[in-house]
C-alpha positions in Angstrom: 31.0 -4.3 -6.2 29.2 -5.4 -9.6 28.7 -8.6 -8.6 26.8 -7.7 -5.4 24.7 -5.3 -7.2 23.8 -8.2 -9.8 23.3 -10.6 -6.8 20.7 -8.6 -5.4 18.9 -7.7 -8.7 18.6 -11.6 -9.0 17.1 -11.8 -5.3 14.7 -9.0 -5.4 14.3 -8.9 -9.4 14.4 -5.9 -11.8 14.5 -3.0 -10.0 12.5 -1.0 -12.7 9.9 -3.7 -12.1 10.4 -3.7 -8.2 10.1 0.0 -7.5 6.8 0.5 -9.1 5.4 -2.6 -7.4 6.7 -1.4 -4.2 5.4 2.4 -4.4 1.9 1.0 -5.6 1.4 -1.1 -2.6 2.5 1.7 -0.4 0.0 4.1 -2.2 -2.9 1.4 -1.7 -1.7 0.8 1.9 -2.3 4.5 2.6 -5.8 4.7 0.9 -6.9 1.3 2.7 -5.9 2.8 6.0 -7.6 6.0 5.5 -10.5 4.1 4.9 -10.3 1.8 7.8 -9.6 4.6 10.1 -12.5 6.7 9.0 -14.5 3.7 9.7 -12.8 3.1 13.1 -13.9 6.3 14.5 -17.7 5.5 13.6 -17.5 2.0 14.5 -21.0 2.2 16.0 -22.8 3.8 13.4 -21.6 0.8 10.6 -21.7 -2.7 9.8 -18.9 -5.1 8.7 -19.9 -5.3 5.0 -20.1 -1.8 4.7 -16.5 -1.2 5.7 -15.4 -4.3 3.5 -17.1 -2.7 0.5 -15.7 0.6 1.0 -12.1 -0.6 1.8 -12.6 -3.0 -1.8 -13.9 0.3 -3.6 -10.8 2.5 -2.1 -8.3 -0.1 -3.2 -9.6 -0.9 -6.5 -10.0 3.1 -7.0 -6.3 3.6 -6.1 -5.3 0.7 -8.0 -7.2 2.1 -11.4 -5.7 5.7 -10.3 -2.4 4.1 -10.7 -2.9 2.5 -13.6 -4.2 5.4 -15.2 -1.4 7.9 -14.1 1.2 5.2 -15.6 -0.9 5.7 -18.9 -1.2 9.4 -19.0 2.5 9.8 -18.1 3.9 7.7 -20.9 1.4 9.4 -23.1 2.6 13.1 -21.9 6.2 11.9 -21.9 6.3 9.9 -25.2 3.7 11.4 -27.1 1.8 8.1 -27.6 -0.1 5.4 -26.0 2.3 2.6 -24.3 3.0 -0.6 -26.2 1.2 -3.5 -25.2 3.9 -4.9 -23.3 4.2 -1.8 -21.1 0.3 -1.8 -20.7 0.6 -5.6 -19.3 3.4 -4.3 -17.0 0.9 -1.3 -16.2 -1.7 -3.6 -15.2 0.6 -5.9 -13.3 2.1 -3.3 -11.3 -1.3 -1.7 -10.5 -2.9 -4.8 -9.8 -0.2 -5.9 -7.3 -1.4 -3.3 -4.9 -4.7 -5.5 -4.7 -2.8 -7.7 -2.1 -2.5 -5.1 0.4 -6.3 -5.7 1.2 -6.8 -9.3 1.2 -5.8 -9.6 5.2 -7.6 -6.9 6.3 -10.7 -7.8 3.9 -10.5 -11.4 5.7 -10.9 -10.0 9.2 -13.8 -7.9 8.0 -15.7 -10.8 6.5 -14.9 -12.8 9.8 -16.7 -10.0 11.5 -19.6 -9.9 8.8 -20.3 -13.5 9.5 -20.1 -13.0 13.2 -16.8 -14.4 14.1 -15.5 -11.1 15.3 -16.4 -8.1 16.9 -16.3 -5.1 14.3 -14.0 -3.0 16.1 -11.9 -5.7 16.6 -11.9 -6.3 13.1 -10.9 -2.8 12.0 -8.4 -2.6 14.6 -6.4 -5.6 13.3 -7.2 -4.7 9.8 -5.5 -1.5 10.5 -2.8 -3.0 12.7 -1.9 -5.3 9.7 -1.9 -2.7 7.2 0.2 -0.4 9.5 2.5 -3.7 9.9 2.9 -3.7 6.2 4.0 -0.3 5.8 6.4 -1.0 8.7 8.0 -4.0 6.8 8.4 -2.4 3.5 10.1 0.6 5.3 12.6 -1.3 7.4 13.5 -3.5 4.4 14.1 -0.2 2.3 16.3 1.1 5.2 18.2 -2.5 5.9 19.0 -2.4 2.1 20.4 1.4 2.5 24.2 1.7 2.3 24.1 3.8 5.5 25.5 3.5 9.2 23.4 1.8 11.6 22.6 5.1 13.6 21.6 6.8 9.8 19.5 4.0 9.1 17.8 4.2 12.6 17.1 7.9 12.0 15.9 7.2 8.8 13.7 4.5 9.7 12.3 6.6 12.6 11.7 9.4 10.1 9.7 7.3 7.8 7.7 6.2 10.7 6.8 9.7 11.8 6.2 10.6 7.8 3.5 7.7 7.5 2.0 8.8 11.0 1.5 12.3 9.5 0.2 10.9 6.2 -2.3 9.0 8.2 -3.2 11.7 10.3 -4.0 14.1 7.2 -5.8 11.1 5.4 -7.8 10.7 8.5 -8.7 14.1 8.7 -9.6 14.3 5.4 -12.0 11.1 5.4 -13.1 11.4 9.7 
């Protein structure tokens, strides 16, 4: 059993490093989805560059918030500022969330230079981000030590919960 755990650690990396990166990508993806969904409702009232800039600002804001939260949490719990090594880790974890916006921004840039209709670009960007969340959720469930029917139930529950989060964010930004 220990050998399997060690093999998993080697394949995925140190869990203490992987967990925060996955969590950061999930948070940033939800933020990006909220921005895109809000503009998707008002696609006729905007232009691709406005959407791209809003997405970029939203994602950078979420990344900075994640970094700030890590620093403040360490200060609150340990009573001191993080070490240089911890700061570098927090920066790396937070910056990993930027990757969630690369492909959606590509579609928005394509719309900005006239290669795509803005409505299509936003739809594909939303689909891409939602698919990314689904892949993370599926990978998490696939790794779980549960019977197949429980994995299915958890995965469906994750998707329903993600949909609720998206609806709440859309209501807040729409």
